[in-house]
GUZA-152505 format. One line per 5 residues: number of its first residue (from 0); for each residue x, y, z of C-alpha. Coordinates in pm, 1 decimal, padded with zeros to 6 digits, m for minus. Each point is the difference from the previous one (the first is absolute). Layout:
NUM	X Y Z; ...;
END
This chain:
0	02709.7 05070.8 m00603.9; m00104.9 m00290.9 00213.1; m00040.9 m00104.7 00359.7; 00230.1 m00009.1 00298.1; m00044.1 m00185.5 00326.7;
5	m00139.5 00220.0 00272.4; 00186.4 00000.3 00329.6; m00164.7 m00283.1 00194.0; 00033.2 00174.2 00331.8; m00201.5 00291.8 m00131.3;
10	m00317.5 m00206.5 00015.5; m00029.3 00061.7 00370.2; 00174.6 00335.1 00009.7; m00102.6 00356.1 m00056.8; 00131.1 m00031.4 m00354.2;
15	m00304.2 m00204.6 m00084.4; m00216.7 00301.1 00076.7; 00154.8 00179.6 m00296.6; m00132.9 m00258.5 m00247.7; m00289.6 00157.2 m00177.2;
20	m00129.4 m00318.1 m00163.1; 00059.5 m00373.6 00034.4; m00095.5 m00239.8 m00277.9; m00090.6 m00366.7 00051.0; m00144.8 m00276.0 m00214.6;
25	m00371.7 00025.6 m00065.2; m00242.4 m00283.0 00066.5; 00208.9 m00318.1 m00042.4; m00192.4 m00322.5 00065.3; 00093.5 m00364.5 m00046.1;
30	m00089.0 00012.2 m00369.5; 00151.4 00343.2 m00072.4; 00307.0 m00001.6 m00221.2; 00037.9 00372.3 m00071.7; m00122.5 00319.5 00162.6;
35	00080.3 00369.8 00010.8; 00141.3 00191.4 00294.6; m00234.1 00213.5 00207.2; 00069.9 00289.9 00232.6; m00034.1 m00037.6 00374.3;
40	m00132.2 00339.5 00112.4; 00175.3 00123.6 00302.7; m00189.0 m00048.9 00324.9; m00261.6 m00229.7 m00160.8; m00034.4 m00371.0 m00068.9;
45	m00168.3 00045.1 m00335.2; 00173.6 m00039.1 m00331.8; m00041.7 00229.4 m00298.7; 00091.9 m00039.3 m00365.3; 00279.3 00196.9 m00161.6;
50	00084.4 00098.5 m00355.3; 00357.6 00108.9 00051.9; 00276.0 m00056.5 00249.7; 00171.5 00317.6 00104.3; 00368.9 00027.6 00066.8;
55	00075.3 m00088.2 00363.7; m00297.5 m00233.0 00045.8; 00049.6 m00305.6 00221.1; m00096.3 m00342.7 m00131.5; m00063.4 m00281.0 00249.9;
60	00072.5 m00350.6 m00134.1; m00115.0 m00308.7 00194.0; 00129.4 m00357.5 m00012.5; m00077.8 m00193.2 m00321.0; m00059.0 00320.8 m00195.0;
65	00190.7 00131.2 m00299.5; m00024.6 00378.7 m00039.1; 00058.1 00179.9 m00329.0; 00037.0 00373.4 m00059.5; m00149.0 00053.2 m00345.5;
70	00029.4 00306.5 m00218.6; m00189.1 00022.3 m00326.1; m00061.1 m00375.0 00001.5; 00368.8 m00080.8 00052.7; 00152.6 m00129.5 00320.2;
75	00262.5 00247.5 00119.7; 00083.5 m00175.2 00327.3; m00114.7 m00289.6 00211.8; 00057.3 m00188.6 00323.6; m00060.1 m00355.8 00111.1;
80	00102.2 00072.0 00359.3; m00251.7 00093.5 00271.3; 00046.3 00338.5 00164.8; m00051.4 00375.1 m00046.5; 00127.2 00175.1 m00315.0;
85	00022.6 00367.1 m00090.8; m00068.3 00112.3 m00355.1; 00300.3 00206.7 m00112.3; m00010.3 00118.7 m00359.2; 00357.4 00119.7 00022.8;
90	00142.8 m00347.3 00065.3; 00081.9 m00282.6 m00238.8; m00212.8 m00316.3 00008.7; 00087.6 m00199.7 00310.9; m00131.5 m00340.2 m00120.0;
95	m00042.0 m00179.5 00331.8; m00009.9 m00360.2 m00123.9; m00064.0 m00168.9 00332.5; m00073.4 m00371.8 m00034.4; 00034.0 00006.2 m00380.1;
100	00370.8 00086.9 m00012.2; 00165.6 00077.8 m00331.9; m00274.3 m00174.5 m00197.6; m00221.8 00306.0 00046.1; 00273.1 00232.8 m00124.4;
105	00034.7 m00223.9 m00303.3; m00371.6 00037.0 m00064.8; 00032.7 00377.3 00046.0; 00267.3 00019.3 m00267.2; m00174.6 m00242.9 m00235.3;
110	m00343.5 00160.4 00013.9; 00145.2 00349.8 m00018.7; m00197.1 00174.8 00275.5; 00110.9 00341.8 00115.9; m00033.5 00337.8 m00162.1;
115	00083.1 00369.8 m00002.5; m00123.9 00285.2 00211.7; m00307.2 m00103.3 00196.9; m00328.7 00160.4 m00087.6; m00272.2 m00202.5 00165.9;
120	00100.1 m00265.6 00249.4; m00211.8 m00273.7 00155.9; 00066.1 m00276.0 00249.1; m00113.6 m00356.6 m00072.2; 00027.4 m00318.8 00201.2;
125	00021.8 m00363.7 m00112.8; m00101.9 m00277.5 00239.1; 00290.3 m00242.8 00052.4; m00202.3 m00242.0 00209.5; m00114.7 m00332.1 m00140.7;
130	m00335.3 00061.9 m00169.6; m00207.6 m00301.2 00106.1; m00338.7 m00147.7 m00070.9; m00010.9 00049.8 m00379.6; m00269.2 m00245.2 m00106.4;
135	00023.8 m00221.8 m00305.7; m00208.7 m00272.0 m00156.6; 00018.0 m00195.4 m00324.5; m00295.7 00086.8 m00220.8; 00052.1 m00319.5 m00201.4;
140	00137.3 m00336.4 00116.6; 00375.7 m00044.6 m00034.0; 00120.5 m00324.3 m00155.9; 00222.0 m00221.1 00215.9; 00145.8 m00329.7 m00119.3;
145	00030.6 m00231.4 00297.3; 00240.3 m00289.8 m00051.1; m00156.0 m00192.3 00287.9; m00340.7 m00004.0 m00169.4; 00162.9 00007.7 m00344.1;
150	m00263.8 00246.7 m00110.2; m00046.5 00364.5 m00094.7; m00201.0 00154.0 00279.3; m00139.3 00350.3 00038.9; 00004.2 00204.4 00319.5;
155	m00112.6 00338.9 00125.6; 00205.5 00192.1 00253.2; m00098.2 00284.4 00232.6; 00204.0 00186.5 00255.5; 00202.9 00311.2 00066.5;
160	00349.0 00121.7 m00075.7; 00218.9 00284.3 00118.7; 00250.8 00233.6 m00166.2; 00275.2 00224.9 00124.7; 00160.3 00304.1 m00162.2;
165	00373.3 m00070.6 m00030.0; 00097.0 00287.5 m00228.1; m00220.4 00301.1 00080.3; 00142.5 00224.4 m00273.9; m00073.2 m00263.3 m00265.2;
170	m00341.4 m00060.5 00154.8; m00083.5 00372.1 m00009.8; 00113.1 00032.3 m00362.0; m00178.0 m00309.3 m00137.7; m00288.2 m00096.9 00229.3;
175	m00146.7 00324.1 00134.4; m00243.1 00175.6 m00236.6; 00091.9 00357.4 m00080.4; m00167.5 00286.8 00183.5; m00121.9 m00230.1 00276.5;
180	00039.1 00108.2 00360.7; m00121.8 m00324.4 00161.1; 00008.3 m00355.9 m00136.4; m00135.2 m00322.4 00151.4; 00128.4 m00333.4 m00124.5;
185	m00350.1 m00086.8 m00122.3; 00008.8 00296.4 m00240.1; 00300.5 m00131.7 m00190.7; m00046.2 m00370.3 00059.2; m00202.2 m00095.6 m00307.9;
190	00302.3 m00032.2 m00227.6; 00212.9 m00155.7 00271.0; m00272.1 m00249.7 00087.3; m00016.8 m00116.2 m00362.7; 00375.2 m00046.4 m00002.4;
195	m00016.9 m00167.8 00340.9; m00259.1 m00254.7 m00120.0; 00209.3 m00075.5 m00308.5; 00300.4 m00055.4 00223.5; m00215.2 m00208.6 00234.1;
200	m00094.1 m00230.1 m00286.2; 00367.2 m00029.3 m00099.4; 00092.8 m00072.4 00360.7; m00272.2 m00264.3 00035.7; 00111.1 m00159.6 m00326.7;
205	00357.6 m00002.0 00129.7; m00113.3 m00175.9 00316.5; m00172.1 m00253.2 m00223.6; 00320.7 m00048.8 m00199.1; 00189.3 m00051.9 00325.7;
210	m00233.5 m00289.1 00084.3; m00189.6 00157.9 00289.3; m00330.1 m00178.1 00058.0; m00297.8 00224.7 m00056.0; m00135.8 m00065.9 00350.0;
215	00322.4 00144.7 00145.6; m00024.1 00338.2 m00175.3; m00185.3 00168.9 00286.2; 00272.6 m00095.1 00248.7; 00274.3 00123.7 m00233.6;
220	m00064.0 00373.3 00043.3; 00366.6 00068.9 00072.2; 00115.7 m00184.4 m00309.4; m00270.0 00168.1 m00205.1; 00118.8 00338.7 00122.5;
225	00350.4 m00091.6 m00109.2; m00128.0 m00101.1 m00342.9; m00184.8 00329.7 m00024.6; 00313.7 00189.0 00097.0; 00197.7 m00175.5 m00271.6;
230	m00263.3 00084.7 m00258.3; m00089.3 00356.8 00103.7; 00271.7 00152.4 00214.2; 00250.2 00069.3 m00273.1; m00257.5 00172.0 m00217.8;
235	m00183.0 00181.5 00279.9; 00318.9 00105.0 00173.3; 00175.7 00136.5 m00305.8; m00305.7 00154.8 m00159.1; m00200.6 00116.2 00302.2;
240	00226.2 m00022.4 00304.8; m00215.4 m00246.0 00197.9; 00005.8 m00370.2 00084.4; m00234.7 m00280.0 00102.7; 00044.1 m00061.8 00372.0;
245	m00241.2 m00282.5 00075.8; m00277.8 m00202.2 m00158.3; m00276.6 m00141.3 00219.2; m00230.1 m00257.7 m00157.0; m00333.9 00000.1 00178.9;
250	m00159.1 m00279.4 m00201.6; 00067.0 m00237.8 m00287.0; m00302.6 m00152.8 m00170.9; m00043.8 m00233.5 m00294.8; m00242.7 00036.7 m00283.1;
255	m00280.2 m00256.1 m00011.9; 00159.8 m00237.3 m00251.9; 00334.7 00004.0 00179.1; m00168.0 m00079.0 00332.1; m00188.9 m00288.3 m00159.2;
260	00319.7 m00136.3 m00152.9; 00185.4 00023.7 00331.7; m00279.9 m00181.1 00183.9; m00007.7 m00276.0 m00261.3; 00377.3 m00033.9 00007.3;
265	00010.3 m00017.9 00378.6; m00272.8 m00262.7 00009.6; 00182.6 m00202.2 m00263.8; 00323.9 00028.9 00196.3; m00173.7 m00137.5 00308.3;
270	m00154.1 m00291.8 m00187.2; 00334.5 m00085.4 m00161.9; 00104.1 m00122.6 00344.7; m00126.3 m00362.9 00002.1; m00066.6 00013.0 00372.7;
275	m00212.7 00313.9 m00030.9; m00181.1 m00134.2 m00305.8; m00074.1 m00328.8 00176.2; m00144.4 00178.1 00302.2; m00205.4 00223.5 m00228.5;
280	m00151.9 m00301.2 m00180.7; m00069.5 m00196.7 00318.8; m00177.7 00305.9 00140.6; m00215.2 00032.4 m00313.1; m00069.4 m00374.3 00004.1;
285	m00123.5 00015.1 00359.4; m00226.1 00291.7 m00082.0; m00133.7 m00194.0 m00298.1; m00087.5 m00300.3 00216.6; m00184.7 00225.2 00242.5;
290	m00192.9 00161.7 m00281.4; m00090.0 m00335.3 m00155.8; m00228.4 m00087.2 00290.1; m00220.4 00298.1 m00078.2; m00007.3 m00053.4 m00376.6;
295	m00347.5 00085.3 m00128.8; 00014.7 m00291.5 m00248.0; 00061.1 m00250.6 00278.6; 00293.1 m00095.2 00217.6; 00114.6 m00286.1 m00225.2;
300	00012.1 00232.4 m00300.6; 00213.0 00235.9 00203.9; 00234.7 m00276.9 00103.9; 00031.7 m00122.1 m00356.5; 00128.4 00349.0 m00080.1;
305	00232.7 m00017.7 00296.8; 00131.6 m00333.7 m00125.1; 00071.8 00148.7 m00340.5; 00167.9 00296.9 00165.5; 00208.6 m00228.7 00217.2;
310	00111.7 m00186.5 m00309.2; 00100.0 00322.5 m00169.8; 00179.3 00116.7 00309.7; 00177.0 m00333.7 00014.7; 00136.0 00065.1 m00349.5;
315	00112.5 00345.7 00105.9; 00168.4 m00141.2 00307.0; 00175.1 m00246.6 m00226.5; 00142.2 00295.8 m00191.1; 00110.4 00155.0 00324.7;
320	00179.6 m00323.6 00082.5; 00213.1 00058.1 m00307.5; 00099.3 00337.9 00148.8; 00186.9 m00176.0 00279.5; m00266.5 m00058.5 00265.2;
325	m00048.0 m00321.5 00190.7; m00203.7 m00225.2 m00229.0; m00119.4 m00235.7 00268.9; m00114.9 00276.2 00235.0; m00202.0 00179.0 m00268.5;
330	m00151.7 m00325.3 m00135.3; m00101.8 m00099.0 00351.4; m00171.1 00334.3 00048.1; m00184.6 m00036.4 m00328.1; m00110.5 m00353.3 00090.4;
335	m00111.5 00110.8 00343.8; m00202.8 00282.8 m00153.0; m00156.4 m00246.3 m00251.5; m00081.8 m00252.4 00273.5; m00148.4 00273.2 00215.8;
340	m00227.4 00103.6 m00284.9; m00107.0 m00360.1 m00065.5; m00067.7 m00073.3 00366.4; m00199.8 00315.9 00046.8; m00202.0 m00071.7 m00314.1;
345	m00074.6 m00358.5 00098.2; m00088.9 00108.3 00349.3; m00247.8 00256.4 m00121.0; m00154.1 m00243.6 m00252.5; m00058.8 m00277.5 00256.6;
350	m00052.1 00206.9 00313.8; m00366.4 m00111.5 00023.3; 00088.6 m00372.7 m00015.3; 00140.3 m00009.4 00361.3; 00258.8 m00274.2 m00067.4;
355	00147.8 m00194.0 00300.5; 00260.5 m00275.0 00036.4; m00078.6 m00317.1 00198.0; 00248.9 m00177.6 00232.8; 00035.0 m00268.1 m00265.6;
360	00129.4 00262.1 m00243.5; m00307.7 00024.6 m00221.3; m00121.0 00345.4 m00109.8; m00376.4 00038.5 00048.8; m00274.9 00256.7 m00039.7;
365	m00288.9 m00181.4 00177.4; m00075.9 m00058.2 00366.7; 00162.8 m00346.9 00002.7; 00319.1 m00134.8 m00155.6; m00068.1 m00178.0 m00326.4;
370	00289.9 m00239.7 00070.6; m00042.8 m00108.1 00364.3; m00332.6 00152.6 00099.3; 00130.6 00207.5 00286.9; m00195.5 00320.5 00060.6;
375	00152.3 00336.1 m00088.9; 00169.3 00163.3 00296.5; m00206.3 00268.6 00160.6; 00128.3 00339.6 m00091.0; 00164.2 00169.3 00291.1;
380	m00231.2 00261.6 00137.6; 00165.1 00311.7 00130.7; m00110.3 00161.8 00323.1; 00126.7 00304.2 00184.0; 00089.5 m00024.8 00367.3;
385	m00081.8 00275.9 00245.4; 00375.7 00079.7 00005.3; m00019.7 00083.1 m00369.9; 00182.0 m00307.7 m00133.8; m00153.2 m00174.5 m00303.2;
390	m00006.1 m00382.9 00044.8; m00123.4 m00315.7 m00172.8; 00046.5 m00253.9 00283.1; m00202.5 m00066.8 00315.5; 00219.2 00220.4 00214.9;
395	00158.2 00340.2 m00050.1; 00366.1 m00028.1 m00098.9; 00071.4 00328.6 00173.0; m00173.4 m00019.6 00340.7; m00132.6 m00361.0 00011.6;
400	m00364.8 00083.6 00037.8; m00245.0 m00250.2 m00158.0; m00191.5 00080.3 m00313.3; m00342.0 00145.1 00071.2; m00296.1 m00239.2 m00018.0;
405	m00203.5 00026.3 m00313.3; m00019.7 m00162.0 m00337.9; 00236.9 m00285.0 m00081.6; 00070.3 m00184.2 m00316.9; 00003.8 m00377.9 m00008.5;
410	00254.9 m00203.1 m00199.2; m00277.2 m00077.5 m00244.5; m00034.1 00370.9 m00067.1; m00328.7 00061.0 00177.6; m00026.0 00314.6 00214.5;
415	m00156.4 m00074.6 00340.0; m00087.5 00172.2 00326.3; m00074.8 m00303.9 00216.7; 00223.2 m00270.2 00154.3; m00053.9 m00243.0 m00287.3;
420	00016.4 00042.9 m00376.2; m00337.9 00019.6 m00160.4; 00140.8 m00158.2 m00315.5; 00204.0 m00298.3 00115.0; m00065.1 m00016.4 00376.8;
425	00358.1 00047.7 00107.1; 00057.8 00173.7 00333.7; 00129.0 00353.2 00012.2; 00379.5 m00013.5 00029.3;
END
């Protein structure tokens, strides 16, 4: 009892007309792992179910399909080669191993399929294609010790993986529920997914032990697949006749505490570079000086705070000097920042005093020099020429046109409109 290959040339010959029924695989989608054979009614495109396979029936096997002739729950013959096969109960099992070679015969002998006189035969098909798109996700974060951060971190992983049946007889015996005529991978995946996630955690821990940085895990899908194969393939292959083909990680995320630790560690790593730390402090110092001018308690109060901050930053820069940075350059920057704060503070405190320096070198605040009596120089008055140039002299420095007539300021400081100063009598220059 078993199957024999039908004469290939008969497909397009009159011999094909003598076939009363042809059996093919039922609905086999991307996620289908097992399905029963259905009868193709002659002259129609529809498929009908069958309970038994009569002697002389033709079974059509497509690429990537494994067909089994089952009697009373036992496999009496099979084929892993595409083509047309005739059911012949008078023949011995043919056992067309196809791509599996002798390994399938070994499984046949080990599992002990086969039987006596057939009573009720059925045809079943196993999908030999890679079953893709099986989703997974870690319900709880997986611990990952990262030697770079020197910390135990926790991550969540989401993605998909794929499996492939590599021993269909073993797969039929161990993975397919009894009395089922059609099985999708999602129907039997619950147990496998639990085992997969356990293996995933072991694989991630192995990557951690190998020193892989946690931020590189997403880009290590190939290596992760290899880890998974090492963990699962031996067990899944021997027990269930299938293997992990690929693991695709869609996303890796950290739990909140791990993300906070990573951010803190990265910031600390940046500031451990004296150059980066120095720039960071100078930036903050500049912002502090800007803010001091708008201090609600008064500008001088703000600049007192800036001075204290500059002193503290000076101490910090001194520590950075000990880390190998240029002492003179950092000290100069600190002094410049301190001087800038002092100058700005003094300028704001005495802005209303209008201080000026006489030719004799004396600093004054009045209209005449307290040392030699010379009058304060008249402040240069800006005017805008018709060409758009802003000037302070009598003629435009851009086009040479004279300043427009109007008010003029005498050396004594009086503003006049006539030819002579109304204060001291001097003529208009």
